[in-house]
C-alpha beads as a LAMMPS data file, in Angstrom:
LAMMPS data file: protein, C-alpha beads

395 atoms
394 bonds

1 atom types
1 bond types

-500.0 500.0 xlo xhi
-500.0 500.0 ylo yhi
-500.0 500.0 zlo zhi

Masses

1 110.0

Atoms # bond

1 1 1 0.043 -0.024 -0.060
2 1 1 1.351 3.484 -0.987
3 1 1 -0.046 6.646 0.160
4 1 1 0.456 9.820 -1.836
5 1 1 -0.657 12.080 1.050
6 1 1 1.915 12.952 3.774
7 1 1 1.812 11.327 7.185
8 1 1 -0.577 13.633 9.209
9 1 1 -0.236 11.712 12.531
10 1 1 -0.573 14.393 15.231
11 1 1 1.836 15.459 17.915
12 1 1 2.060 18.440 20.249
13 1 1 3.518 20.837 17.746
14 1 1 1.294 19.548 14.827
15 1 1 -2.311 19.190 15.971
16 1 1 -4.974 17.227 14.255
17 1 1 -8.057 19.314 13.462
18 1 1 -10.792 16.996 14.623
19 1 1 -14.346 17.744 14.282
20 1 1 -14.792 18.947 17.780
21 1 1 -11.479 20.980 17.739
22 1 1 -7.614 20.545 17.754
23 1 1 -6.182 17.270 19.148
24 1 1 -2.719 16.908 20.532
25 1 1 -0.962 13.554 21.008
26 1 1 1.821 13.231 23.581
27 1 1 4.404 10.404 23.149
28 1 1 5.345 8.539 26.235
29 1 1 8.134 6.015 25.578
30 1 1 7.384 2.990 27.480
31 1 1 4.186 4.589 28.759
32 1 1 6.072 6.024 31.741
33 1 1 4.885 9.189 33.497
34 1 1 6.461 10.740 36.609
35 1 1 4.173 12.323 39.170
36 1 1 4.986 15.864 38.129
37 1 1 4.070 15.029 34.627
38 1 1 0.844 13.344 35.581
39 1 1 -0.033 16.559 37.293
40 1 1 1.054 18.757 34.357
41 1 1 -1.164 16.629 31.975
42 1 1 -4.171 16.955 34.493
43 1 1 -3.899 20.719 34.636
44 1 1 -3.448 21.130 30.914
45 1 1 -6.476 18.851 30.299
46 1 1 -8.512 21.152 32.697
47 1 1 -7.093 24.441 31.654
48 1 1 -6.428 24.119 27.901
49 1 1 -8.583 21.214 26.704
50 1 1 -11.870 19.352 27.272
51 1 1 -11.038 18.048 30.924
52 1 1 -9.965 14.565 30.076
53 1 1 -6.733 12.709 29.177
54 1 1 -7.287 10.045 26.495
55 1 1 -5.249 6.835 26.565
56 1 1 -4.210 5.491 23.189
57 1 1 -3.559 2.024 21.962
58 1 1 0.081 2.670 21.841
59 1 1 0.407 3.682 25.571
60 1 1 0.443 7.540 24.594
61 1 1 -1.978 10.058 25.590
62 1 1 -3.903 12.816 23.871
63 1 1 -5.899 15.896 24.672
64 1 1 -8.985 17.074 22.784
65 1 1 -10.355 20.441 21.959
66 1 1 -6.925 22.216 22.723
67 1 1 -7.541 25.944 23.038
68 1 1 -4.039 27.304 23.157
69 1 1 -1.408 25.142 21.369
70 1 1 1.577 27.363 22.385
71 1 1 0.600 27.256 26.044
72 1 1 0.284 23.476 25.924
73 1 1 3.695 23.001 24.257
74 1 1 5.308 25.269 26.944
75 1 1 3.687 23.373 29.761
76 1 1 4.797 20.072 28.383
77 1 1 8.405 21.096 27.736
78 1 1 8.595 22.400 31.191
79 1 1 8.188 18.830 32.577
80 1 1 10.240 17.009 29.832
81 1 1 7.193 15.732 27.955
82 1 1 8.434 17.398 24.770
83 1 1 12.292 16.808 24.920
84 1 1 12.635 17.054 21.042
85 1 1 10.625 19.317 18.823
86 1 1 12.026 17.528 15.776
87 1 1 11.431 13.919 16.845
88 1 1 8.388 14.230 19.091
89 1 1 6.168 12.214 16.785
90 1 1 8.518 9.224 16.339
91 1 1 9.010 8.399 19.966
92 1 1 6.443 5.420 19.698
93 1 1 8.057 2.853 22.063
94 1 1 5.900 0.247 23.848
95 1 1 7.413 -2.029 26.498
96 1 1 5.965 -4.689 28.625
97 1 1 4.361 -2.555 31.358
98 1 1 5.037 -4.799 34.336
99 1 1 8.528 -5.618 33.236
100 1 1 11.171 -5.452 35.870
101 1 1 8.544 -5.729 38.580
102 1 1 6.272 -8.632 37.909
103 1 1 7.197 -11.618 35.764
104 1 1 9.109 -11.786 32.358
105 1 1 12.457 -13.031 31.547
106 1 1 14.230 -9.485 31.985
107 1 1 13.602 -5.875 32.537
108 1 1 12.892 -4.271 29.123
109 1 1 11.639 -1.068 30.614
110 1 1 15.242 -0.236 31.390
111 1 1 16.055 -0.278 27.646
112 1 1 13.416 2.501 26.886
113 1 1 15.534 5.642 27.845
114 1 1 18.477 4.372 25.703
115 1 1 16.345 3.674 22.739
116 1 1 14.446 6.986 23.023
117 1 1 17.776 8.929 23.278
118 1 1 19.417 7.254 20.253
119 1 1 16.305 7.876 18.058
120 1 1 16.335 11.522 19.140
121 1 1 19.977 11.712 18.416
122 1 1 19.676 10.693 14.791
123 1 1 18.599 13.706 12.740
124 1 1 17.341 11.732 9.835
125 1 1 15.086 9.613 11.989
126 1 1 12.940 12.681 12.570
127 1 1 11.354 11.967 9.114
128 1 1 10.037 8.570 10.228
129 1 1 6.308 8.261 9.979
130 1 1 4.428 8.996 13.171
131 1 1 2.842 5.650 12.959
132 1 1 6.129 3.435 13.234
133 1 1 6.086 1.509 16.425
134 1 1 9.011 0.008 18.337
135 1 1 8.183 -2.873 20.811
136 1 1 10.150 -4.261 23.632
137 1 1 8.753 -7.436 25.041
138 1 1 10.138 -9.155 28.158
139 1 1 9.016 -12.614 26.971
140 1 1 5.538 -12.697 28.312
141 1 1 4.117 -11.945 24.841
142 1 1 2.068 -8.991 25.846
143 1 1 3.459 -6.275 23.398
144 1 1 4.983 -8.430 20.704
145 1 1 1.304 -9.129 19.413
146 1 1 0.666 -5.473 18.781
147 1 1 1.982 -5.400 15.194
148 1 1 5.028 -3.342 15.859
149 1 1 7.463 -2.407 13.027
150 1 1 10.780 -2.942 14.842
151 1 1 11.167 -4.664 18.117
152 1 1 12.631 -7.516 20.396
153 1 1 11.028 -10.415 22.256
154 1 1 13.043 -11.842 25.135
155 1 1 13.623 -15.660 24.774
156 1 1 15.981 -15.781 27.898
157 1 1 17.509 -13.498 30.427
158 1 1 20.044 -12.149 27.803
159 1 1 18.709 -13.447 24.486
160 1 1 16.211 -11.602 22.270
161 1 1 14.381 -12.404 19.117
162 1 1 14.441 -9.563 16.513
163 1 1 10.993 -8.703 15.402
164 1 1 10.472 -7.057 11.973
165 1 1 7.022 -6.208 10.805
166 1 1 5.731 -7.864 13.912
167 1 1 7.115 -11.229 13.095
168 1 1 10.219 -13.059 14.528
169 1 1 13.043 -12.816 12.008
170 1 1 14.926 -15.702 13.430
171 1 1 17.696 -13.457 14.268
172 1 1 18.840 -13.451 17.892
173 1 1 20.399 -10.629 19.785
174 1 1 22.225 -10.059 23.093
175 1 1 20.997 -7.267 25.294
176 1 1 23.813 -4.882 24.366
177 1 1 22.898 -5.135 20.717
178 1 1 19.218 -4.271 20.985
179 1 1 19.372 -0.486 20.908
180 1 1 22.120 -0.204 18.168
181 1 1 20.341 -2.708 15.889
182 1 1 16.921 -1.347 16.309
183 1 1 18.301 2.206 15.394
184 1 1 20.121 0.786 12.484
185 1 1 17.008 -0.984 11.336
186 1 1 15.122 2.299 11.559
187 1 1 17.531 3.920 9.312
188 1 1 17.222 0.988 6.637
189 1 1 13.319 1.428 6.998
190 1 1 13.756 5.083 6.122
191 1 1 15.847 4.091 3.065
192 1 1 13.373 1.607 1.869
193 1 1 10.040 2.981 2.736
194 1 1 9.253 5.522 -0.074
195 1 1 5.565 6.654 0.618
196 1 1 4.867 3.561 2.927
197 1 1 4.266 4.319 6.617
198 1 1 4.644 0.854 8.002
199 1 1 7.208 -1.933 7.640
200 1 1 4.657 -4.578 6.694
201 1 1 3.393 -2.404 3.765
202 1 1 6.848 -2.609 1.979
203 1 1 7.175 -5.547 -0.368
204 1 1 9.445 -8.030 1.359
205 1 1 10.240 -5.261 3.792
206 1 1 11.354 -7.507 6.768
207 1 1 13.709 -9.684 4.490
208 1 1 15.250 -6.446 2.969
209 1 1 15.917 -5.094 6.405
210 1 1 17.434 -8.435 7.424
211 1 1 19.710 -8.339 4.488
212 1 1 20.865 -4.780 5.045
213 1 1 21.605 -5.509 8.615
214 1 1 23.872 -8.385 7.506
215 1 1 22.527 -10.704 10.194
216 1 1 21.414 -14.368 9.616
217 1 1 18.563 -16.155 11.230
218 1 1 19.878 -18.703 13.741
219 1 1 16.490 -20.094 15.215
220 1 1 13.087 -21.151 14.180
221 1 1 10.676 -18.023 14.330
222 1 1 8.497 -17.932 17.437
223 1 1 4.865 -18.364 16.965
224 1 1 2.992 -15.076 17.223
225 1 1 1.786 -14.550 20.850
226 1 1 -1.954 -14.783 21.671
227 1 1 -3.741 -11.620 22.944
228 1 1 -3.140 -11.036 26.580
229 1 1 -5.544 -10.113 29.347
230 1 1 -5.419 -6.530 30.379
231 1 1 -3.219 -6.227 33.521
232 1 1 -5.867 -5.148 36.216
233 1 1 -5.765 -5.837 39.825
234 1 1 -3.338 -6.362 42.544
235 1 1 0.141 -7.591 41.513
236 1 1 2.908 -8.415 43.986
237 1 1 6.377 -7.258 42.736
238 1 1 9.525 -9.042 42.913
239 1 1 10.481 -6.655 45.755
240 1 1 7.342 -7.488 47.629
241 1 1 5.789 -4.134 46.931
242 1 1 2.547 -3.825 44.991
243 1 1 1.665 -2.725 41.440
244 1 1 -1.908 -1.797 40.858
245 1 1 -3.432 -2.361 37.420
246 1 1 -6.356 -0.004 36.674
247 1 1 -8.685 0.025 33.844
248 1 1 -10.007 3.281 32.393
249 1 1 -13.548 3.169 30.853
250 1 1 -13.203 3.698 27.119
251 1 1 -9.792 5.123 27.727
252 1 1 -10.897 8.513 29.040
253 1 1 -9.283 9.655 32.287
254 1 1 -10.833 12.686 33.865
255 1 1 -8.329 15.398 34.858
256 1 1 -9.532 15.283 38.456
257 1 1 -8.876 11.586 38.830
258 1 1 -5.395 12.156 37.120
259 1 1 -4.674 14.767 39.926
260 1 1 -5.395 12.046 42.501
261 1 1 -3.042 9.677 40.795
262 1 1 -0.288 12.244 40.708
263 1 1 -0.750 12.675 44.491
264 1 1 0.110 9.097 45.018
265 1 1 3.666 10.142 44.161
266 1 1 4.650 7.033 42.314
267 1 1 5.357 6.559 38.722
268 1 1 2.453 5.831 36.383
269 1 1 2.677 3.567 33.369
270 1 1 -0.007 3.931 30.620
271 1 1 -0.485 0.656 28.843
272 1 1 -1.281 -0.035 25.201
273 1 1 -4.583 -1.423 26.392
274 1 1 -5.830 1.988 27.586
275 1 1 -5.218 1.208 31.236
276 1 1 -2.766 2.189 33.872
277 1 1 -0.189 0.663 36.073
278 1 1 0.553 2.312 39.521
279 1 1 3.802 0.520 40.818
280 1 1 6.105 0.431 43.740
281 1 1 3.460 0.840 46.467
282 1 1 3.510 -0.406 50.038
283 1 1 0.553 -2.588 50.732
284 1 1 -1.198 -0.098 53.055
285 1 1 -0.891 2.645 50.470
286 1 1 -2.204 0.374 47.593
287 1 1 -5.300 -0.391 49.766
288 1 1 -5.870 3.222 50.129
289 1 1 -5.403 3.904 46.404
290 1 1 -8.063 1.440 45.593
291 1 1 -10.456 2.787 48.357
292 1 1 -10.181 6.395 46.907
293 1 1 -9.985 5.838 43.223
294 1 1 -12.309 2.988 42.609
295 1 1 -15.346 5.198 43.428
296 1 1 -13.870 7.750 41.075
297 1 1 -14.208 5.301 38.185
298 1 1 -10.860 3.501 37.973
299 1 1 -11.444 -0.197 37.502
300 1 1 -9.552 -2.729 39.633
301 1 1 -11.759 -5.666 38.907
302 1 1 -10.270 -7.894 36.273
303 1 1 -13.781 -9.255 35.448
304 1 1 -15.374 -5.923 34.781
305 1 1 -17.146 -5.777 31.384
306 1 1 -15.661 -2.332 30.828
307 1 1 -12.364 -4.137 30.182
308 1 1 -13.778 -5.872 27.185
309 1 1 -15.258 -2.843 25.515
310 1 1 -13.318 -0.175 23.231
311 1 1 -14.586 2.518 20.968
312 1 1 -13.325 4.960 18.425
313 1 1 -13.813 8.706 19.024
314 1 1 -17.214 8.762 17.337
315 1 1 -19.337 12.090 17.364
316 1 1 -18.630 14.881 18.179
317 1 1 -14.946 14.186 17.684
318 1 1 -15.008 12.682 14.275
319 1 1 -16.950 14.141 11.327
320 1 1 -16.999 10.733 9.556
321 1 1 -18.779 8.967 12.508
322 1 1 -22.454 8.263 12.013
323 1 1 -23.226 8.635 15.834
324 1 1 -21.952 9.111 19.284
325 1 1 -20.484 5.507 19.719
326 1 1 -18.946 6.126 23.115
327 1 1 -22.250 7.137 24.609
328 1 1 -23.964 3.956 23.019
329 1 1 -21.156 1.660 24.175
330 1 1 -21.331 3.045 27.769
331 1 1 -25.044 2.572 27.771
332 1 1 -24.629 -1.043 26.558
333 1 1 -22.192 -1.682 29.430
334 1 1 -24.175 -0.041 32.224
335 1 1 -27.440 -1.708 31.168
336 1 1 -25.741 -5.170 31.044
337 1 1 -26.267 -5.649 27.386
338 1 1 -22.504 -5.647 26.740
339 1 1 -22.312 -8.910 28.835
340 1 1 -25.176 -10.680 27.002
341 1 1 -24.596 -14.453 26.694
342 1 1 -24.763 -14.656 22.880
343 1 1 -23.663 -12.571 20.015
344 1 1 -25.162 -13.198 16.513
345 1 1 -24.650 -11.337 13.284
346 1 1 -27.131 -8.559 12.765
347 1 1 -27.679 -5.376 10.813
348 1 1 -29.624 -2.071 11.191
349 1 1 -29.793 -2.622 15.017
350 1 1 -30.910 0.370 16.992
351 1 1 -28.386 1.467 19.621
352 1 1 -30.515 0.515 22.507
353 1 1 -30.947 -3.092 21.343
354 1 1 -27.329 -3.989 20.652
355 1 1 -26.461 -6.977 22.818
356 1 1 -23.116 -8.737 22.656
357 1 1 -20.574 -10.309 24.770
358 1 1 -16.779 -10.778 24.985
359 1 1 -14.217 -8.564 23.502
360 1 1 -15.901 -5.826 21.382
361 1 1 -15.105 -2.607 19.490
362 1 1 -17.678 0.013 18.715
363 1 1 -16.926 2.082 15.574
364 1 1 -18.652 5.104 14.077
365 1 1 -17.940 4.029 10.596
366 1 1 -16.365 1.291 8.426
367 1 1 -12.763 2.558 9.000
368 1 1 -13.059 0.939 12.539
369 1 1 -10.436 3.344 13.923
370 1 1 -8.725 2.143 17.192
371 1 1 -9.853 -1.454 16.748
372 1 1 -7.704 -3.876 18.908
373 1 1 -5.835 -6.757 17.409
374 1 1 -7.095 -10.248 17.668
375 1 1 -10.625 -11.762 17.759
376 1 1 -13.122 -9.060 18.592
377 1 1 -16.850 -8.343 17.926
378 1 1 -17.206 -5.468 15.568
379 1 1 -20.135 -3.148 16.248
380 1 1 -20.033 -0.624 13.453
381 1 1 -22.475 2.390 12.992
382 1 1 -24.249 2.804 9.651
383 1 1 -26.773 5.356 8.562
384 1 1 -29.517 2.943 9.569
385 1 1 -28.221 1.470 12.843
386 1 1 -25.310 -0.899 14.039
387 1 1 -23.958 -3.790 12.135
388 1 1 -22.847 -6.354 14.629
389 1 1 -20.228 -8.897 13.378
390 1 1 -18.946 -11.680 15.885
391 1 1 -15.200 -12.540 15.718
392 1 1 -15.490 -15.647 13.623
393 1 1 -17.172 -13.590 10.860
394 1 1 -14.841 -10.574 11.164
395 1 1 -12.620 -9.887 8.286

Bonds

1 1 1 2
2 1 2 3
3 1 3 4
4 1 4 5
5 1 5 6
6 1 6 7
7 1 7 8
8 1 8 9
9 1 9 10
10 1 10 11
11 1 11 12
12 1 12 13
13 1 13 14
14 1 14 15
15 1 15 16
16 1 16 17
17 1 17 18
18 1 18 19
19 1 19 20
20 1 20 21
21 1 21 22
22 1 22 23
23 1 23 24
24 1 24 25
25 1 25 26
26 1 26 27
27 1 27 28
28 1 28 29
29 1 29 30
30 1 30 31
31 1 31 32
32 1 32 33
33 1 33 34
34 1 34 35
35 1 35 36
36 1 36 37
37 1 37 38
38 1 38 39
39 1 39 40
40 1 40 41
41 1 41 42
42 1 42 43
43 1 43 44
44 1 44 45
45 1 45 46
46 1 46 47
47 1 47 48
48 1 48 49
49 1 49 50
50 1 50 51
51 1 51 52
52 1 52 53
53 1 53 54
54 1 54 55
55 1 55 56
56 1 56 57
57 1 57 58
58 1 58 59
59 1 59 60
60 1 60 61
61 1 61 62
62 1 62 63
63 1 63 64
64 1 64 65
65 1 65 66
66 1 66 67
67 1 67 68
68 1 68 69
69 1 69 70
70 1 70 71
71 1 71 72
72 1 72 73
73 1 73 74
74 1 74 75
75 1 75 76
76 1 76 77
77 1 77 78
78 1 78 79
79 1 79 80
80 1 80 81
81 1 81 82
82 1 82 83
83 1 83 84
84 1 84 85
85 1 85 86
86 1 86 87
87 1 87 88
88 1 88 89
89 1 89 90
90 1 90 91
91 1 91 92
92 1 92 93
93 1 93 94
94 1 94 95
95 1 95 96
96 1 96 97
97 1 97 98
98 1 98 99
99 1 99 100
100 1 100 101
101 1 101 102
102 1 102 103
103 1 103 104
104 1 104 105
105 1 105 106
106 1 106 107
107 1 107 108
108 1 108 109
109 1 109 110
110 1 110 111
111 1 111 112
112 1 112 113
113 1 113 114
114 1 114 115
115 1 115 116
116 1 116 117
117 1 117 118
118 1 118 119
119 1 119 120
120 1 120 121
121 1 121 122
122 1 122 123
123 1 123 124
124 1 124 125
125 1 125 126
126 1 126 127
127 1 127 128
128 1 128 129
129 1 129 130
130 1 130 131
131 1 131 132
132 1 132 133
133 1 133 134
134 1 134 135
135 1 135 136
136 1 136 137
137 1 137 138
138 1 138 139
139 1 139 140
140 1 140 141
141 1 141 142
142 1 142 143
143 1 143 144
144 1 144 145
145 1 145 146
146 1 146 147
147 1 147 148
148 1 148 149
149 1 149 150
150 1 150 151
151 1 151 152
152 1 152 153
153 1 153 154
154 1 154 155
155 1 155 156
156 1 156 157
157 1 157 158
158 1 158 159
159 1 159 160
160 1 160 161
161 1 161 162
162 1 162 163
163 1 163 164
164 1 164 165
165 1 165 166
166 1 166 167
167 1 167 168
168 1 168 169
169 1 169 170
170 1 170 171
171 1 171 172
172 1 172 173
173 1 173 174
174 1 174 175
175 1 175 176
176 1 176 177
177 1 177 178
178 1 178 179
179 1 179 180
180 1 180 181
181 1 181 182
182 1 182 183
183 1 183 184
184 1 184 185
185 1 185 186
186 1 186 187
187 1 187 188
188 1 188 189
189 1 189 190
190 1 190 191
191 1 191 192
192 1 192 193
193 1 193 194
194 1 194 195
195 1 195 196
196 1 196 197
197 1 197 198
198 1 198 199
199 1 199 200
200 1 200 201
201 1 201 202
202 1 202 203
203 1 203 204
204 1 204 205
205 1 205 206
206 1 206 207
207 1 207 208
208 1 208 209
209 1 209 210
210 1 210 211
211 1 211 212
212 1 212 213
213 1 213 214
214 1 214 215
215 1 215 216
216 1 216 217
217 1 217 218
218 1 218 219
219 1 219 220
220 1 220 221
221 1 221 222
222 1 222 223
223 1 223 224
224 1 224 225
225 1 225 226
226 1 226 227
227 1 227 228
228 1 228 229
229 1 229 230
230 1 230 231
231 1 231 232
232 1 232 233
233 1 233 234
234 1 234 235
235 1 235 236
236 1 236 237
237 1 237 238
238 1 238 239
239 1 239 240
240 1 240 241
241 1 241 242
242 1 242 243
243 1 243 244
244 1 244 245
245 1 245 246
246 1 246 247
247 1 247 248
248 1 248 249
249 1 249 250
250 1 250 251
251 1 251 252
252 1 252 253
253 1 253 254
254 1 254 255
255 1 255 256
256 1 256 257
257 1 257 258
258 1 258 259
259 1 259 260
260 1 260 261
261 1 261 262
262 1 262 263
263 1 263 264
264 1 264 265
265 1 265 266
266 1 266 267
267 1 267 268
268 1 268 269
269 1 269 270
270 1 270 271
271 1 271 272
272 1 272 273
273 1 273 274
274 1 274 275
275 1 275 276
276 1 276 277
277 1 277 278
278 1 278 279
279 1 279 280
280 1 280 281
281 1 281 282
282 1 282 283
283 1 283 284
284 1 284 285
285 1 285 286
286 1 286 287
287 1 287 288
288 1 288 289
289 1 289 290
290 1 290 291
291 1 291 292
292 1 292 293
293 1 293 294
294 1 294 295
295 1 295 296
296 1 296 297
297 1 297 298
298 1 298 299
299 1 299 300
300 1 300 301
301 1 301 302
302 1 302 303
303 1 303 304
304 1 304 305
305 1 305 306
306 1 306 307
307 1 307 308
308 1 308 309
309 1 309 310
310 1 310 311
311 1 311 312
312 1 312 313
313 1 313 314
314 1 314 315
315 1 315 316
316 1 316 317
317 1 317 318
318 1 318 319
319 1 319 320
320 1 320 321
321 1 321 322
322 1 322 323
323 1 323 324
324 1 324 325
325 1 325 326
326 1 326 327
327 1 327 328
328 1 328 329
329 1 329 330
330 1 330 331
331 1 331 332
332 1 332 333
333 1 333 334
334 1 334 335
335 1 335 336
336 1 336 337
337 1 337 338
338 1 338 339
339 1 339 340
340 1 340 341
341 1 341 342
342 1 342 343
343 1 343 344
344 1 344 345
345 1 345 346
346 1 346 347
347 1 347 348
348 1 348 349
349 1 349 350
350 1 350 351
351 1 351 352
352 1 352 353
353 1 353 354
354 1 354 355
355 1 355 356
356 1 356 357
357 1 357 358
358 1 358 359
359 1 359 360
360 1 360 361
361 1 361 362
362 1 362 363
363 1 363 364
364 1 364 365
365 1 365 366
366 1 366 367
367 1 367 368
368 1 368 369
369 1 369 370
370 1 370 371
371 1 371 372
372 1 372 373
373 1 373 374
374 1 374 375
375 1 375 376
376 1 376 377
377 1 377 378
378 1 378 379
379 1 379 380
380 1 380 381
381 1 381 382
382 1 382 383
383 1 383 384
384 1 384 385
385 1 385 386
386 1 386 387
387 1 387 388
388 1 388 389
389 1 389 390
390 1 390 391
391 1 391 392
392 1 392 393
393 1 393 394
394 1 394 395
């Protein structure tokens, strides 16, 4: 697939003109936010945008209806959320959110700062498309299945499979090789891509990158990982402290809730499943966090139906949407219709009659923006109602 139009993926310095106003997307390598940064985002959402922080499927965040782009950029730069004006849109790095604390072969979160710094240090990589995705998986298989362009997947404590176009190349790397090889591969991708935005779009792209790197496969490729459950609930870390996983309904975090999270005074990790990890808590503090933030809407129950439901922006944010899909999806969850015990194909279904179960994505049109990977029921708005397509019939 070639695209004659330039990549228009938004950032902080180049906003997207959505139907409801300018939208800014802030890259968070590894999803990591320090408390001062969480507070700054909360204040920016309240003072300069629509009052909410949207979580994205790449562990980034965005603000809608931005009223003063210059003021937003200044606030974010002051807390190191805009460290490079030239490279801000290419810092798309997703790493296993619980890595280094709970499970996995090794700590890949520790690789994020070095990879981010090396990407920003290469002037030519500022021209990478804003959709290119780097993935660092600690072996549990949570982010390798996200369809990244360039990444690694731990196969042991110091051995990593090189992933190209979301697939194992058969090449194996030591830890010290990871950042240099990924940066080198990014340069080769830039050489090859022409008008393409993603590696898998380039004919024989992964094979051509492999040849350019001069590395030979040494192992049978790993099978693609199966989709993982959203990490929600109480997790005991290797150091016996607690990490809390919190779901965020439809990925929209109110500024006031974000301020309470900042007050916890711990790092915050935004996951690519539009949820949050609050790590490094003493047990008593973790209990208080749940007591305060669960009534404010954060989801600590791994069985909550909210964790199965995602939606595109819909109206009023998108001019192409046929309806306000977020409101319709929320109504389905709160009424219990999103936990219905069967899902059958249907067309022209009124919003208040849609019943479904399991993983589902509500879309305002056939583009199905934001749709998660893997089996999912598609609930797509049309001019005459919703079209419901179960996973086994989804293209």
